[in-house]
BADRENFI-517177 format. One record per residue: x, z, y of N, C-alpha, C in turn; residue in one letter. Coordinates in steps of 0.1 Angstrom, whole numbers. Example, Ala and Ser with C-alpha at 12.3 -4.5 7.8 and 13.67 -1.06 7.14 Angstrom:
BEGIN
<pt <132; 78; -57>; <123; 78; -45>; <132; 78; -33>; "a">,
<pt <128; 71; -22>; <137; 71; -11>; <129; 79; 0>; "s">,
This chain:
BEGIN
<pt <-77; 159; -226>; <-64; 162; -221>; <-66; 163; -206>; "x">,
<pt <-59; 172; -202>; <-58; 182; -189>; <-51; 172; -179>; "x">,
<pt <-59; 171; -168>; <-54; 161; -157>; <-43; 170; -148>; "x">,
<pt <-35; 163; -144>; <-22; 171; -139>; <-25; 164; -123>; "x">,
<pt <-30; 173; -111>; <-32; 168; -97>; <-17; 170; -91>; "x">,
<pt <-13; 157; -87>; <2; 159; -79>; <-4; 162; -65>; "x">,
<pt <5; 167; -59>; <4; 172; -39>; <7; 158; -33>; "x">,
<pt <0; 149; -36>; <3; 135; -27>; <2; 137; -15>; "x">,
<pt <-7; 145; -8>; <-8; 146; 8>; <7; 151; 13>; "x">,
<pt <13; 164; 9>; <24; 167; 13>; <37; 157; 10>; "x">,
<pt <36; 148; -1>; <42; 142; -5>; <43; 126; 5>; "x">,
<pt <31; 125; 7>; <31; 111; 15>; <33; 116; 31>; "x">,
<pt <32; 127; 33>; <35; 132; 50>; <51; 134; 51>; "x">,
<pt <55; 139; 40>; <70; 140; 42>; <77; 125; 39>; "x">,
<pt <70; 117; 34>; <78; 100; 30>; <71; 95; 44>; "x">,
<pt <61; 98; 51>; <57; 92; 64>; <70; 99; 77>; "x">,
<pt <75; 110; 76>; <75; 119; 87>; <89; 111; 90>; "x">,
<pt <99; 107; 82>; <111; 100; 86>; <109; 88; 91>; "x">,
<pt <103; 78; 88>; <104; 65; 94>; <93; 64; 105>; "x">,
<pt <86; 72; 108>; <77; 75; 121>; <87; 79; 128>; "x">,
<pt <92; 90; 127>; <103; 99; 136>; <108; 90; 139>; "x">,
<pt <117; 83; 131>; <128; 71; 136>; <123; 61; 145>; "x">,
<pt <110; 56; 143>; <104; 44; 150>; <101; 51; 163>; "x">,
<pt <98; 64; 166>; <91; 69; 178>; <103; 74; 188>; "x">,
<pt <110; 82; 182>; <122; 89; 186>; <134; 79; 186>; "x">,
<pt <135; 72; 178>; <152; 65; 178>; <156; 61; 188>; "x">,
<pt <149; 53; 195>; <153; 48; 209>; <159; 56; 216>; "x">,
<pt <153; 67; 218>; <158; 75; 225>; <172; 85; 224>; "x">,
<pt <174; 83; 211>; <185; 91; 205>; <196; 83; 205>; "x">,
<pt <198; 68; 208>; <210; 60; 207>; <211; 52; 214>; "x">,
<pt <224; 46; 218>; <222; 35; 230>; <220; 21; 221>; "x">,
<pt <218; 14; 227>; <216; 2; 221>; <229; -6; 213>; "x">,
<pt <226; -9; 202>; <238; -18; 195>; <242; -32; 200>; "x">,
<pt <254; -31; 204>; <260; -42; 212>; <268; -51; 203>; "x">,
<pt <270; -63; 200>; <277; -69; 190>; <293; -68; 196>; "x">,
<pt <300; -70; 185>; <314; -69; 190>; <322; -57; 189>; "x">,
<pt <314; -44; 192>; <319; -29; 193>; <328; -27; 185>; "x">,
<pt <325; -27; 171>; <331; -25; 161>; <338; -40; 147>; "x">,
<pt <347; -34; 142>; <350; -46; 134>; <337; -47; 125>; "x">,
<pt <335; -63; 120>; <324; -66; 111>; <321; -59; 98>; "x">,
<pt <313; -55; 91>; <314; -49; 81>; <321; -36; 78>; "x">,
<pt <325; -30; 85>; <334; -18; 87>; <325; -8; 79>; "x">,
<pt <332; 3; 69>; <328; 11; 61>; <322; 20; 71>; "x">,
<pt <317; 30; 65>; <311; 43; 72>; <321; 56; 74>; "x">,
<pt <320; 61; 83>; <330; 70; 88>; <330; 72; 105>; "x">,
<pt <335; 82; 110>; <339; 80; 122>; <329; 78; 132>; "x">,
<pt <329; 71; 141>; <322; 67; 148>; <307; 61; 147>; "x">,
<pt <306; 55; 133>; <298; 48; 129>; <295; 53; 118>; "x">,
<pt <288; 61; 110>; <284; 67; 98>; <281; 58; 88>; "x">,
<pt <273; 50; 92>; <265; 40; 83>; <274; 26; 83>; "x">,
<pt <283; 25; 90>; <291; 15; 88>; <288; 2; 102>; "x">,
<pt <289; -11; 101>; <289; -21; 107>; <281; -33; 100>; "x">,
<pt <274; -38; 109>; <269; -50; 103>; <276; -63; 106>; "x">,
<pt <275; -73; 104>; <284; -86; 104>; <286; -90; 118>; "x">,
<pt <279; -85; 126>; <282; -89; 142>; <290; -78; 150>; "x">,
<pt <296; -67; 140>; <300; -54; 145>; <294; -43; 153>; "x">,
<pt <282; -46; 149>; <271; -34; 156>; <271; -23; 148>; "x">,
<pt <267; -11; 154>; <265; 1; 145>; <253; 0; 135>; "x">,
<pt <256; 3; 124>; <242; 4; 118>; <230; 15; 118>; "x">,
<pt <238; 24; 123>; <226; 38; 126>; <219; 34; 139>; "x">,
<pt <229; 26; 149>; <219; 25; 161>; <208; 13; 157>; "x">,
<pt <212; 5; 151>; <202; -6; 148>; <190; -1; 138>; "x">,
<pt <194; 10; 132>; <183; 15; 123>; <172; 25; 135>; "x">,
<pt <176; 30; 142>; <170; 35; 151>; <163; 28; 164>; "x">,
<pt <168; 17; 165>; <158; 10; 176>; <150; -1; 165>; "x">,
<pt <153; -3; 155>; <145; -14; 149>; <131; -10; 142>; "x">,
<pt <128; 3; 142>; <115; 7; 136>; <103; 5; 146>; "x">,
<pt <105; 4; 159>; <92; 3; 169>; <88; -13; 163>; "x">,
<pt <96; -25; 164>; <90; -34; 164>; <83; -36; 150>; "x">,
<pt <92; -30; 138>; <88; -33; 125>; <75; -27; 122>; "x">,
<pt <74; -13; 129>; <62; -9; 126>; <49; -12; 136>; "x">,
<pt <56; -12; 148>; <47; -12; 156>; <40; -27; 158>; "x">,
<pt <42; -38; 154>; <38; -49; 150>; <26; -48; 143>; "x">,
<pt <29; -40; 130>; <20; -43; 121>; <10; -32; 123>; "x">,
<pt <11; -22; 129>; <0; -13; 131>; <-7; -19; 144>; "x">,
<pt <-3; -25; 152>; <-10; -32; 161>; <-18; -43; 158>; "x">,
<pt <-11; -49; 146>; <-19; -62; 141>; <-34; -55; 133>; "x">,
<pt <-31; -44; 128>; <-43; -38; 119>; <-52; -32; 130>; "x">,
<pt <-50; -30; 142>; <-59; -22; 151>; <-65; -35; 152>; "x">,
<pt <-58; -45; 158>; <-69; -57; 164>; <-77; -59; 155>; "x">,
<pt <-72; -62; 141>; <-82; -69; 130>; <-94; -59; 128>; "x">,
<pt <-89; -43; 129>; <-105; -38; 124>; <-115; -38; 140>; "x">,
<pt <-109; -38; 150>; <-117; -39; 164>; <-126; -53; 162>; "x">,
<pt <-117; -63; 159>; <-126; -76; 163>; <-134; -76; 146>; "x">,
<pt <-130; -75; 136>; <-134; -76; 121>; <-144; -66; 120>; "x">,
<pt <-143; -55; 121>; <-153; -42; 124>; <-164; -47; 134>; "x">,
<pt <-162; -50; 145>; <-175; -53; 152>; <-183; -65; 144>; "x">,
<pt <-172; -75; 145>; <-183; -87; 133>; <-190; -84; 124>; "x">,
<pt <-185; -75; 118>; <-195; -70; 104>; <-201; -62; 106>; "x">,
<pt <-201; -52; 115>; <-216; -44; 119>; <-224; -51; 125>; "x">,
<pt <-222; -62; 133>; <-234; -67; 138>; <-238; -79; 128>; "x">,
<pt <-233; -84; 120>; <-236; -96; 109>; <-245; -87; 97>; "x">,
<pt <-240; -71; 95>; <-249; -64; 89>; <-263; -61; 94>; "x">,
<pt <-264; -59; 108>; <-276; -57; 111>; <-284; -67; 120>; "x">,
<pt <-279; -78; 114>; <-288; -92; 123>; <-299; -91; 113>; "x">,
<pt <-312; -95; 122>; <-325; -91; 115>; <-327; -108; 111>; "x">,
<pt <-319; -118; 115>; <-320; -133; 110>; <-310; -133; 103>; "x">,
<pt <-312; -142; 91>; <-302; -148; 82>; <-292; -158; 88>; "x">,
<pt <-297; -162; 98>; <-290; -174; 103>; <-280; -169; 116>; "x">,
<pt <-283; -158; 121>; <-275; -151; 128>; <-260; -143; 119>; "x">,
<pt <-266; -136; 107>; <-255; -133; 100>; <-245; -147; 92>; "x">,
<pt <-253; -155; 91>; <-243; -168; 87>; <-233; -172; 98>; "x">,
<pt <-239; -172; 108>; <-233; -177; 123>; <-220; -167; 124>; "x">,
<pt <-220; -156; 124>; <-212; -147; 123>; <-202; -144; 111>; "x">,
<pt <-204; -149; 99>; <-194; -146; 91>; <-189; -159; 88>; "x">,
<pt <-198; -170; 86>; <-191; -184; 80>; <-180; -186; 86>; "x">,
<pt <-179; -188; 101>; <-167; -193; 107>; <-154; -186; 101>; "x">,
<pt <-157; -175; 102>; <-144; -165; 95>; <-138; -169; 83>; "x">,
<pt <-149; -177; 72>; <-145; -180; 60>; <-136; -191; 62>; "x">,
<pt <-135; -199; 73>; <-123; -208; 71>; <-107; -202; 71>; "x">,
<pt <-109; -192; 76>; <-94; -188; 76>; <-92; -182; 65>; "x">,
<pt <-99; -177; 54>; <-98; -170; 40>; <-89; -179; 32>; "x">,
<pt <-89; -193; 30>; <-80; -198; 22>; <-69; -202; 27>; "x">,
<pt <-66; -200; 42>; <-53; -203; 46>; <-42; -196; 41>; "x">,
<pt <-31; -200; 35>; <-17; -196; 32>; <-14; -186; 44>; "x">,
<pt <-11; -172; 45>; <-9; -165; 57>; <5; -166; 64>; "x">,
<pt <15; -171; 55>; <29; -172; 62>; <27; -188; 69>; "x">,
<pt <15; -196; 63>; <16; -209; 71>; <9; -207; 83>; "x">,
<pt <-2; -197; 84>; <-7; -194; 98>; <7; -187; 109>; "x">,
<pt <14; -181; 101>; <28; -172; 111>; <33; -183; 114>; "x">,
<pt <39; -193; 107>; <46; -204; 107>; <42; -210; 119>; "x">,
<pt <31; -216; 121>; <26; -226; 131>; <26; -215; 148>; "x">,
<pt <23; -204; 145>; <22; -198; 155>; <36; -195; 160>; "x">,
<pt <46; -194; 149>; <62; -189; 152>; <68; -203; 162>; "x">,
<pt <59; -215; 156>; <67; -226; 165>; <63; -229; 176>; "x">,
<pt <51; -224; 182>; <49; -225; 196>; <56; -212; 205>; "x">,
<pt <55; -200; 199>; <59; -188; 204>; <70; -179; 193>; "x">,
<pt <80; -186; 192>; <93; -181; 188>; <96; -167; 196>; "x">,
<pt <100; -160; 185>; <104; -146; 189>; <98; -136; 200>; "x">,
<pt <82; -140; 197>; <73; -132; 207>; <64; -121; 195>; "x">,
<pt <70; -111; 197>; <62; -100; 187>; <45; -100; 190>; "x">,
<pt <40; -102; 203>; <28; -101; 204>; <22; -113; 196>; "x">,
<pt <29; -124; 199>; <21; -136; 188>; <24; -134; 171>; "x">,
<pt <34; -127; 167>; <33; -126; 154>; <24; -117; 151>; "x">,
<pt <22; -106; 158>; <11; -92; 156>; <-5; -101; 155>; "x">,
<pt <-6; -110; 167>; <-20; -115; 170>; <-22; -126; 154>; "x">,
<pt <-9; -132; 151>; <-13; -141; 138>; <-16; -132; 126>; "x">,
<pt <-9; -120; 123>; <-12; -111; 114>; <-24; -107; 114>; "x">,
<pt <-31; -102; 126>; <-45; -100; 128>; <-54; -108; 126>; "x">,
<pt <-51; -120; 130>; <-62; -129; 127>; <-63; -134; 112>; "x">,
<pt <-56; -133; 106>; <-55; -133; 91>; <-61; -122; 84>; "x">,
<pt <-62; -110; 88>; <-69; -100; 85>; <-83; -100; 88>; "x">,
<pt <-85; -103; 100>; <-101; -101; 105>; <-113; -107; 95>; "x">,
<pt <-109; -117; 89>; <-121; -120; 76>; <-119; -113; 67>; "x">,
<pt <-112; -107; 59>; <-117; -95; 50>; <-121; -82; 53>; "x">,
<pt <-116; -81; 69>; <-119; -67; 71>; <-136; -69; 74>; "x">,
<pt <-141; -80; 82>; <-153; -84; 86>; <-163; -84; 75>; "x">,
<pt <-157; -87; 65>; <-163; -89; 51>; <-165; -78; 46>; "x">,
<pt <-157; -67; 43>; <-158; -53; 38>; <-164; -43; 49>; "x">,
<pt <-164; -45; 60>; <-173; -38; 68>; <-188; -42; 68>; "x">,
<pt <-192; -56; 66>; <-202; -58; 65>; <-210; -54; 51>; "x">,
<pt <-203; -57; 42>; <-211; -53; 28>; <-210; -37; 29>; "x">,
<pt <-201; -31; 30>; <-202; -15; 32>; <-216; -12; 41>; "x">,
<pt <-217; -19; 54>; <-231; -13; 61>; <-242; -20; 59>; "x">,
<pt <-245; -27; 49>; <-259; -36; 45>; <-268; -26; 45>; "x">,
<pt <-266; -16; 33>; <-276; -4; 29>; <-280; 2; 39>; "x">,
<pt <-267; 6; 49>; <-275; 18; 62>; <-280; 9; 71>; "x">,
<pt <-278; -3; 75>; <-282; -11; 86>; <-298; -14; 79>; "x">,
<pt <-301; -17; 67>; <-316; -19; 62>; <-322; -9; 56>; "x">,
<pt <-317; 4; 58>; <-321; 15; 50>; <-333; 25; 56>; "x">,
<pt <-337; 31; 55>; <-353; 40; 60>; <-345; 47; 71>; "x">,
<pt <-334; 51; 72>; <-330; 58; 82>; <-329; 52; 98>; "x">,
<pt <-321; 41; 94>; <-320; 31; 107>; <-333; 26; 113>; "x">,
<pt <-347; 21; 101>; <-356; 20; 107>; <-364; 31; 113>; "x">,
<pt <-363; 44; 111>; <-366; 55; 116>; <-360; 56; 130>; "x">,
<pt <-348; 53; 130>; <-342; 51; 146>; <-344; 45; 155>; "x">,
<pt <-350; 32; 151>; <-354; 21; 158>; <-370; 27; 161>; "x">,
<pt <-377; 31; 152>; <-391; 36; 156>; <-390; 48; 168>; "x">,
<pt <-380; 54; 167>; <-382; 69; 174>; <-375; 61; 190>; "x">,
<pt <-371; 50; 190>; <-366; 45; 205>; <-353; 42; 207>; "x">,
<pt <-344; 49; 195>; <-330; 46; 196>; <-324; 34; 200>; "x">,
<pt <-314; 35; 210>; <-308; 21; 213>; <-300; 15; 201>; "x">,
<pt <-298; 1; 201>; <-293; -4; 191>; <-278; -2; 188>; "x">,
<pt <-273; 0; 201>; <-257; 3; 202>; <-254; 16; 192>; "x">,
<pt <-264; 27; 199>; <-263; 41; 194>; <-265; 41; 178>; "x">,
<pt <-273; 31; 174>; <-277; 28; 160>; <-263; 26; 152>; "x">,
<pt <-257; 14; 156>; <-246; 11; 150>; <-234; 21; 152>; "x">,
<pt <-234; 27; 162>; <-220; 35; 163>; <-222; 47; 157>; "x">,
<pt <-233; 55; 156>; <-237; 68; 153>; <-239; 67; 138>; "x">,
<pt <-247; 57; 134>; <-253; 58; 119>; <-245; 47; 112>; "x">,
<pt <-249; 35; 115>; <-245; 27; 106>; <-225; 24; 105>; "x">,
<pt <-218; 29; 118>; <-206; 29; 117>; <-199; 40; 107>; "x">,
<pt <-207; 53; 108>; <-201; 62; 98>; <-204; 60; 83>; "x">,
<pt <-213; 50; 79>; <-216; 48; 67>; <-204; 38; 60>; "x">,
<pt <-195; 33; 70>; <-185; 26; 62>; <-171; 34; 66>; "x">,
<pt <-172; 45; 69>; <-159; 51; 71>; <-152; 55; 54>; "x">,
<pt <-158; 56; 48>; <-152; 59; 33>; <-144; 46; 30>; "x">,
<pt <-150; 33; 29>; <-145; 20; 23>; <-132; 18; 36>; "x">,
<pt <-134; 19; 46>; <-121; 16; 57>; <-110; 26; 53>; "x">,
<pt <-116; 38; 48>; <-102; 48; 45>; <-97; 44; 35>; "x">,
<pt <-104; 36; 25>; <-97; 34; 13>; <-89; 21; 16>; "x">,
<pt <-91; 12; 25>; <-87; -2; 28>; <-75; -2; 37>; "x">,
<pt <-76; 11; 45>; <-67; 8; 59>; <-53; 13; 50>; "x">,
<pt <-51; 18; 43>; <-36; 22; 38>; <-32; 8; 31>; "x">,
<pt <-37; 3; 24>; <-34; -10; 17>; <-32; -21; 28>; "x">,
<pt <-41; -22; 37>; <-42; -32; 49>; <-29; -30; 58>; "x">,
<pt <-26; -19; 62>; <-12; -16; 69>; <-2; -23; 60>; "x">,
<pt <0; -13; 48>; <8; -20; 37>; <8; -32; 38>; "x">,
<pt <0; -40; 37>; <0; -55; 33>; <7; -63; 50>; "x">,
<pt <0; -57; 64>; <6; -60; 75>; <19; -57; 77>; "x">,
<pt <27; -48; 72>; <42; -45; 73>; <48; -52; 66>; "x">,
<pt <44; -58; 52>; <48; -68; 44>; <50; -79; 54>; "x">,
<pt <37; -87; 61>; <35; -98; 65>; <44; -98; 75>; "x">,
<pt <47; -89; 83>; <55; -87; 95>; <67; -86; 92>; "x">,
<pt <72; -78; 80>; <86; -79; 76>; <93; -93; 71>; "x">,
<pt <81; -98; 65>; <84; -113; 60>; <85; -124; 69>; "x">,
<pt <78; -124; 78>; <81; -132; 89>; <94; -130; 97>; "x">,
<pt <97; -119; 98>; <110; -116; 104>; <122; -119; 98>; "x">,
<pt <121; -115; 82>; <130; -120; 74>; <133; -132; 73>; "x">,
<pt <121; -141; 71>; <121; -157; 72>; <129; -163; 86>; "x">,
<pt <130; -156; 96>; <134; -161; 109>; <121; -168; 115>; "x">,
<pt <111; -166; 113>; <97; -172; 117>; <92; -158; 130>; "x">,
<pt <95; -145; 130>; <93; -140; 141>; <105; -138; 152>; "x">,
<pt <110; -123; 152>; <118; -121; 161>; <133; -130; 162>; "x">,
<pt <139; -125; 171>; <153; -132; 171>; <160; -128; 161>; "x">,
<pt <171; -136; 156>; <180; -131; 146>; <189; -120; 147>; "x">,
<pt <191; -120; 161>; <199; -107; 165>; <192; -93; 166>; "x">,
<pt <180; -97; 163>; <170; -84; 168>; <174; -69; 160>; "x">,
<pt <174; -60; 165>; <173; -48; 156>; <165; -45; 144>; "x">,
<pt <155; -53; 147>; <141; -50; 136>; <146; -47; 122>; "x">,
<pt <140; -40; 115>; <145; -37; 102>; <146; -45; 91>; "x">,
<pt <134; -57; 90>; <135; -67; 81>; <146; -78; 86>; "x">,
<pt <147; -78; 102>; <158; -89; 103>; <175; -81; 99>; "x">,
<pt <174; -71; 98>; <186; -66; 95>; <187; -67; 82>; "x">,
<pt <179; -64; 73>; <181; -68; 57>; <184; -81; 56>; "x">,
<pt <174; -92; 64>; <177; -107; 62>; <192; -108; 67>; "x">,
<pt <198; -105; 77>; <208; -108; 82>; <219; -103; 72>; "x">,
<pt <219; -89; 65>; <232; -85; 60>; <231; -87; 44>; "x">,
<pt <221; -93; 39>; <216; -94; 25>; <225; -98; 17>; "x">,
<pt <237; -107; 24>; <246; -115; 16>; <257; -107; 16>; "x">,
<pt <259; -96; 22>; <270; -85; 20>; <268; -73; 16>; "x">,
<pt <258; -74; 7>; <250; -64; -1>; <263; -52; -3>; "x">,
<pt <272; -60; -11>; <281; -51; -20>; <292; -49; -10>; "x">,
<pt <295; -55; 3>; <303; -51; 10>; <303; -41; 19>; "x">,
<pt <287; -39; 25>; <281; -29; 33>; <267; -30; 32>; "x">,
<pt <264; -18; 17>; <253; -18; 12>; <243; -12; 23>; "x">,
<pt <246; -1; 33>; <239; 7; 40>; <234; -2; 48>; "x">,
<pt <238; -15; 57>; <233; -22; 62>; <219; -30; 57>; "x">,
<pt <217; -30; 47>; <208; -35; 38>; <197; -23; 33>; "x">,
<pt <202; -13; 26>; <195; -2; 23>; <188; 8; 31>; "x">,
<pt <194; 8; 42>; <190; 17; 50>; <175; 12; 57>; "x">,
<pt <175; 5; 64>; <165; -2; 67>; <153; -7; 57>; "x">,
<pt <157; -8; 43>; <150; -11; 36>; <143; 3; 30>; "x">,
<pt <149; 12; 27>; <145; 27; 26>; <135; 30; 36>; "x">,
<pt <135; 29; 49>; <126; 31; 58>; <112; 23; 55>; "x">,
<pt <115; 10; 53>; <103; 4; 52>; <95; 11; 38>; "x">,
<pt <102; 8; 26>; <96; 16; 13>; <91; 29; 15>; "x">,
<pt <96; 39; 22>; <93; 51; 26>; <77; 53; 36>; "x">,
<pt <76; 42; 43>; <67; 44; 50>; <52; 41; 43>; "x">,
<pt <53; 28; 36>; <43; 23; 29>; <39; 28; 16>; "x">,
<pt <49; 35; 8>; <46; 44; 0>; <38; 58; 5>; "x">,
<pt <44; 66; 16>; <39; 76; 24>; <25; 74; 23>; "x">,
<pt <26; 64; 34>; <13; 58; 40>; <0; 57; 25>; "x">,
<pt <3; 52; 17>; <-5; 47; 2>; <-11; 63; -1>; "x">,
<pt <0; 70; -5>; <-4; 87; -10>; <-11; 93; -2>; "x">,
<pt <-12; 94; 10>; <-20; 98; 20>; <-34; 92; 21>; "x">,
<pt <-32; 81; 19>; <-44; 74; 22>; <-55; 75; 7>; "x">,
<pt <-48; 79; -3>; <-53; 82; -18>; <-61; 94; -15>; "x">,
<pt <-50; 105; -10>; <-56; 117; -9>; <-70; 119; 0>; "x">,
<pt <-66; 113; 10>; <-79; 112; 20>; <-92; 107; 13>; "x">,
<pt <-87; 98; 7>; <-102; 93; 0>; <-107; 99; -12>; "x">,
<pt <-99; 105; -19>; <-102; 116; -30>; <-109; 125; -20>; "x">,
<pt <-105; 131; -11>; <-111; 144; -6>; <-124; 139; 1>; "x">,
<pt <-129; 128; 4>; <-141; 121; 10>; <-147; 121; -2>; "x">,
<pt <-143; 117; -14>; <-154; 118; -22>; <-158; 131; -26>; "x">,
<pt <-150; 141; -27>; <-153; 153; -31>; <-165; 157; -24>; "x">,
<pt <-161; 156; -10>; <-170; 161; 0>; <-184; 153; 0>; "x">,
<pt <-185; 138; -4>; <-198; 134; -8>; <-203; 139; -20>; "x">,
<pt <-200; 142; -29>; <-201; 149; -42>; <-207; 161; -39>; "x">,
<pt <-203; 171; -32>; <-206; 185; -28>; <-219; 183; -21>; "x">,
<pt <-221; 176; -10>; <-234; 172; -4>; <-243; 165; -11>; "x">,
<pt <-242; 159; -20>; <-251; 154; -31>; <-259; 165; -37>; "x">,
């Protein structure tokens, strides 16, 4: 049976372009949505093409202003998780003593069984409405799996003959870690990062949807969905427009990540 190769990369870029463009450029293209400007749940048309929400705010303005928090918090959380977890994983893989490896990895195992939303809920009690606190909470629950992934991917390279040869040649430990060992984990990280960002978007969105994150009147996409879900039949765009942005971003990102992973595998096979 002949395999059909779908153009996943162009499709992924096309799906990513709109939500990313809205998140980056949207706040510059519209005035902040103010409550009470229009009638609540007004249909689309005229001054408000997508209608209004329950507070009388323009849905299009909310859409243009809500992507920065929805995607920014998730992307920031993944970046912090990879900076911390990646560093811990590389150090653990290169540790010459087993006790050093255990000392780095075992404390992170305490966080693995904790329910993610429970961690976010605890953080929300003390820092309610703080996007930085929610992003750090999402990053914290992602550090252990990232550290374990990087450690497992780097073990062979860290204990292999190339690393030993570099040590004999007098190369510094930092250069060996960043130049040789770190490059060995690029393919597993590329495979994981699409799923990791998607999970972070889901967690941040869930926290905001459940009222654990941003203020209930914030223009965030997940907050908008939560606030208007009961009026879905009355004003569908207030829910469908931000939901479409989140779906397009996650699907597009995974399509692009799959394509990049497949290309990386083809390059490795060609080298072999």
